[in-house]
N, C-alpha and C positions, 0 to 999 in steps of 0.2 A: 504494500500500500504506500501511496505517496503522501507524506505528511508535510510536504513543503508548502509554504504560505506565499501567495503571490505578492508582488510589490504593491499592487493596487490596494490590498488589505491594509498594509502599513500606511499607505498614502491617506486612505480614508480615516484611519485612526489618528494619525498625526494632525490631519485637518480638523477633526472634531476637538482634539485637545487644544489645538491652537485657538479655536474659537473660545473655549473656556478660559484660556490664558488671557485673551483680549478682554473678556468680561471681568476677570479679577484685576487686571491692570487698570481698566477704566474706573472700576469701583474704588480702587486705592487712590486714584487721582482725585475723585470726587470727595472721598472722606478726608483726604489731606487738605483740600481747599476749604471744606466746611470747617475743619478744625482750626486752620490758620486764620481764616477770614472772619469766622463767627465767634469762636471761643477765645482766640488770641487777638493781637492788636493789628493783624494784617501783615503785609510784607513790603518792605521798601529798603533797598540797600543804601540809599542816600538819606534815609530818615534821621532825624535827631533822636528818635526813640530807639534805644539799643535793642529792644525786644522785637521791633519790626525788622531790624537788620538781621537779627538771628533767624527769624522765620524764613528768610530767603534760603538759608542753609538746608533745612529738611526738604523744602520744595524742589530746589534745583538738584540736590543730590539724588532724590528719588526719580525725578524726570530724566536726568541725564544718566546717572550711574546704574540705575536698575531698569527703569522703563525703556529707555533707548537701547541699553545694552541687551535687554531681553526681547524686545520686540523685533519682528522681522518677517512677518507673514501676512500678506494680503490686506484687505479692508482699507484701501487707499482713501476712499470717499469718507468713511467713518472717521478716520484719524485726521483727515483734512478738516472736517467739521469741528472735531474736538480742538484742534489747534487754533481755529478761528475763535471759538468760544473762550479758550484760555487767553488768547491775545487780547480780546476785548475786555474780559473781566479783570485781567491783571493790570491793564492800563488804568481803568477807573479806580482800582484799589491802590496801585503803587505809583501811578503817574510817572512811570519810568519806561520810556520807549525801548531802551536797550534790553532790559530783562524780557519785555514782551516779545520783541523780535527774536530773541534767542530761543525762547520756549516755542514760538510759532514755527521757526525753522526746524527746530529739533523734532517737533511732532510730525512735520511733513516728511523729514528724512526717515523717521521710524516707520512711517507708512510705506515708504518707497523701498525699504531695504530688501526684504524677502529673499535672503540669500539662497535658500533652498527651493523656493517655490516661484519666484518671479520669472516670467517668460522672457528671458533675455540671454544674451551671450554670457559665457562664463566670465570673461574679462570684465564685462559691465557689472555683473554681480559682485565681483571682487572690489571694484571701485566703490560701489554703493556700500558694501560692507565696511570698507575703510573709512568713508566719509561719515557714516552714521556713528561710528565709534569715536571719530575725531570730534564730532558734535558733543558726544557724551563727555569727553575729556574737557572741552571748553566749558560746558555747564558745571562740571565738577570743580574746575578752578575757581569759578565765580562763587560756587557754594562754599568752598573751603575758605575763600577770602572773607565771606560774610561772617563765618563763625569766629575767625581770628579777629576781625574788626569788632565783633560783639565783645569778645574777651578783653580787648584793649580798652574799650569804653567802660567796662565793668571792673577793670583791674583784676581779672581772673587769670589763673595759671593755664597755660596751654599744654595739650598733650599729656594729661595726667590720668585719663580714664581708659578702661578697656575699650570702650566705644571709639575713642580717638585713635588708639593704637591699631585696632582692626581696620578702621576706616582709612587712615593714612597709609597703612601697609597695602591695603587693597588698591587704593588709588595709584600708588607707585608701581605696583605689579601690573595694573591695568595699562599704564603708559608703556612699560617694558613689553608687555604682550602686544600692544599696538605697533611699537617699533619693530619687534621681531617679525610680526606678520607683514608689515610694510616692506622690510628689507628682504624677506624670504620669498614672498609670493607676488610682489609688485615691482618695487624698485630697490636694487637693480635686478632682482629675481634670481634665486638660486637655481641650480641644476634640477632636472626632473627627479633624479634620485633623492636629492636632498629635500626637495619639496614633499615627496612621497613619505619620507621618513619623519619630516617635521609636522605634517598635517595632523596625525592623531594627537600629538602633544599640544598643538595649537588649539584643537577642538576641546580636548579635556581641560586645558588651562582656562579657556573661556568659560566653560561650565563651572569650574571651581571658583573662578572670580565672581560669577553671578551669585553663587551661594555665600561667598565671603561678603559681598556687598549687602546681601539680605541680612547676614549676621550683624553687620555694622548698623543697618537700619533698625533692626529689632533691639539691639543694645542701646541705640540712641533714644528710641521711644521709651524704653525702661528707665533710662537715665532722666529723661524729661519728666516722666511720670513721677519719679521720686522727688525731683526738684519742686514740682507743683503740689506735692503732698496730696495726690488724688487717691481716693479709696472707692468712692461710690459716685453716682451721678452720671449725667449724660456724657460729659466730656470724657470721663474715665472709660465708659463703655465704647465711645467712639474711637478712642485711641486703641483699645483692645481689638476692635473690629478692623481698624486700619492695619495693625500688626498682622492679623490673620490674613487679610487680603494680600498684603505684600508677600507673606510666606507662600500662600497658595499660588500666587502669580509666578513666583520663582520655580515652584515644583512643577507646575503645568508647562512652563516654558522649557524646562529641562527634559520633561517627558516628550514633548513635541520634537525637540532637537534630537533626542535619542532615537525615536521612531523614524525620523526623517533620514537618519543615516542608512536605513535599510531600503530607502526608495531609490 
């Protein structure tokens, strides 16, 4: 008897899980915006209020470091609409065109990436893969700048918590991973044998970095939860649901990528 499974079976499974990943990702964005805009003071990196400066950090780190790094499958129109919504809402809240355009451009690039499923030449897929992660790095730089700026305003010590250690370590490794991929697969491009040997490490490294970024996000939420002395109430429940949405987004993205390797 033939127990082999067709590629179409894996493709359908990966597509369904990808849709679920989109749902968790969008849910996390909505919960994050509700938390920062409704329960906190909003977000503006140029504000005189240090807490509004700090709020730029979790927003951009999730959008760039987790959502952009994890996204990459279909739904161009949906994410284009989300990017427009984020652009308009952020401008009215932050009055900062720079942050708005960065989020807008990042969301469009996330919708366009589709490294495993976009109907384009392999070289085009690689360029999109490179640019969407470059956008994630740019957003991460601004997000890290925001938290250091907040610490300077509040005279707080930098890099003292587990969250900051995991987060900064992940960000540095993310940049190294991007440089490795750029030099090996695009410019100047290694030999075919070297690329074939490096590809499994590159894929596994990217998946590991996604989980490391999720760990950084979860520890950051726990740290903020403790600072705010939350125990019960709507804000506490919202943060818990936000953490679950981020975790489930990462798990479903990883499952989708794993199944897509069989297509």
